[in-house]
Steps between C-alpha positions, in 0.01 A plus 500: 500500500321669208711688252452866411403553136457821302211537259582557138408851387478541120690817415278591204180474704654700783613773263160512330324541834737778603445677168126473561543697822543241775761572767814284464425290810148423378610434142754250627253320726221482245727389216630216718137389548419484132343843454567646155252787483415759769132441428543158664550671836251782456228271644208678333159331490456546123805277460317199644459210263142508363250248645412382149834321486412277795345182362125472571489829697242633256300176524506531880386861468203397287410226747509743791317774310220255421486405869472866600229559241302200621545583871676170567673421828879468480712322759878542511701202627826639633837372616624558852830676445557874448469470123173310531363741761583810296369334182176424682470856630574641154240266352230586753567874496544519124199290407279698736628824345399360162153402617526132594346313792801324646612332820803286584604173658852422617597144596654424837818298472422230752131473421502523123845511343611709208287614212173405340467145630173300474444569871535875445260476206249330729544777757476767231183346358325562833536873421297444178742678262435530129871524417818408687812712446834370626783739584862388539390137460301274273739406220548157660141462627396233251287309752357815657387647169350164403305499828376854434395411145297205632313744723438732207731774633739637236851594608721788389861422591744787556842375602870540431643163606651254258240259358521125536460240228127571470302824525170516687183505290415855604273744323805723459865499615711815527861416582807646326674164545237284333579347160441734210521823698743745342469768768844658528509494880482147635572637846166646603403405854149370561393850600643635175299249296179601680577868443545434128167317485336807655666726241361277226157496665486880520593518131224251418244697700617816326446330164148407610422863580497469879673838547318714249323696772724440802873509579709188473618343827862590574684169536816683605347492847597130511870549426610510864365146539656392171839631609480330840407160357757520221789576736387259773478211252864558396422475130756629255479877473516536124424839349123439504495396866723793592240736355229341715715519813623854437146627440375327814780650709421844358141470619612394846740793526228738384261389775278311254544148638199298606412506870629145544839562343537823697413312821763234426760775470397642836500157665853443371615838632569629148394820328313451170619844391845341470387160369770280350521157342664388825186598690280293270722193500624491859250696708151482348530172311596289805219647708249417231648154447483426873123465479527223244786327678365466852135605490254589222581720200144635508636731771758640260251537216254679726777743594565573132128542430434729797403857413474626857849595630418403859375156400800451272735595784345244733543228239857609427586480870367144510717417198799655677438279804478193277828596337671521839364155583626373165849635576503320834403172336759554227776568753421181691494295179828646377667418830371142481605467137854621568525253786393219269751622240785550744713247313383599152794587275391677181827396334373142509153571357340673205161531673344519843181354646373530855200350677320505829142379529388786727640790299239760409392447141432869464865584566695219328542713187665777700719245678605355163596849388706563814687171465555558129654838578722358773635196314449611136345171400159420345294429811174320573342497845233247595239479774203275561266730691468849643583584855196452719503854639428659162243450228759499227491599140809479288694564185299512184721245333408205725204340338262377772448488875674221685331164483589174671802341342637814332784743559473850364810672366595849392819567309722789402775491241817684402594641159595213275228253599138519380330343801174404331690333215708307753186375674350408164804285426473332840134432432565347158783277618338389825122480452314514827778665696340843448124516541457859381734784409503840337672833501768700322873511441582637844211372714288187497280286718430129515356217701659158548387184679580488870802286575675576171682818596843331505438341161388831354811673637728252325314522170480879512872525573578280198282712270648827625852364447404419143335831418710764674837639403733453801615859455148615590542344844780739589278800454590848390393843617443722199602860544525812289872532572654806660308822541697822470559664834338820372177309427456388861226732623185502706309630197602206280423255781152650533446475124603134506262444790202636306574322173340174386729202558421134552518151356684513167578870548719503811570800717848652467785342691855625488835359602821660622784451747474684834702544815295418810566804717254419781235241581261425783196284563164678526164353588681180603499363143614774258845637422543876467812593306716788391662415166764693308574499129801715436444826683121463508323332789148354516261385766387144433277228646524124484152385608442173686873428512695591812832321436796739477659576163872508417684826450457501123213354301360479152133582549180467304270780605195707416449870548247560776339831592509540877280736703556539873385780729407709199844464346549340158817319409636233270565157643643194334314174550743207492357194327817291484869529570825311455854574619693742281874531459 
């Protein structure tokens, strides 16, 4: 069982934030998350890091400005997850605003695989582009860029993934994680990188006198897409990313979202006037991702590019249907995986791998995440082909479509193990066991030869045992400690709900001991509770858990604003509990 931990809150930082005018609850939360200055949470656009600090952004701007001047045809090569789709839409919309002739191409997982491969270059060449622009991919496309160069098509790479041992021979590379880049935020999503390139391009066009006799295009119109892609890609929400997300949310709430984003809200049954980070990460993002997982991400990109609300709504409804189909496939796979793992004891293992040949490649990443959450072990799930009833596309981090003799894997990690580094060590020690791999600390993809799943499992387990601290396997739920009874209010819960939280900047969680006054199952799978702390009682919900609780518990909970039949009230959302004396 995971332990309950309390975040450290530097007293000096907390006091400084209070003296600067922040309410005590906010000063405490922000100080515990490393904030030292109220300006860090003001989320104003002028506070964005300047594009000039992003290595080669100005060179990319000059390249694009020349292409616009010379009426050249640009072709964006996108990725098929939410970050890639939003980056593509930002690129197409932004470049057109700035005067470019631009179209896009997004690979299909099963037909083409991930990124700018030689096959994609061949397909792109049939469009007769003068310049290829990658978004959310390309940093590892050594062979693809070489193929494009042979055809006389220069490539501008915009990406945020970690580079490999060699960089592609591109005309220009913009990536905050490439060698030599001193950009202070290494956490830009692919959509953020593309947005920065557009900022640099507008500045370059301004320098060339393009706006002497006409107004400059307002790139703030793209911020709803930037916010959606940034949250959906689960990148670290450092101060720069929080500005992008906060500004995007503000546009959504003000009725200034693009028709496609607005339609995704409606399809999810959510109101953009009350847009939250939760909406972007758990409602819109999955619907957009569904196109790339089990169909064709061109559907999602077309939704984001649509200007007609009716057309956007039709596309959003199709994405919603795909997402429901994805959930059905995921539920079946999870049931099968748990049956396979019926005898799995996490106390005996530092890692977990699972495999069935007919699992849907587009959903193995989600399955890996579910198993990781359940067993708290670094997890890799393998499959050899997609289910026949769906034309699958999958996680970005799996390199290519399935080919004979290969298994495709998608992995998710826990704090304490850098998954890509672990796979790199496996690859170095056992050449040939991994055919391709890539990814990040918490997520990665790979392919291995068919028939070597058992061998890989043993080797991966040995490497994880070597790299991870056993204490990290126990897990801990970080909280902000106890919240004063007087601070429990609907108003504070609503403020929390509207704030920018996410990876690296977690939403507030509190812990306290409660008496369980009443409990009953609702909706067949949720537990509705009445909890008491001293003389104060609270309504509470434990979602997706129907097992009864003991009379007294120590709970980890969030404040949740509840609206029902026009009435507003505070509700506690139980995330975890343990018996209390």
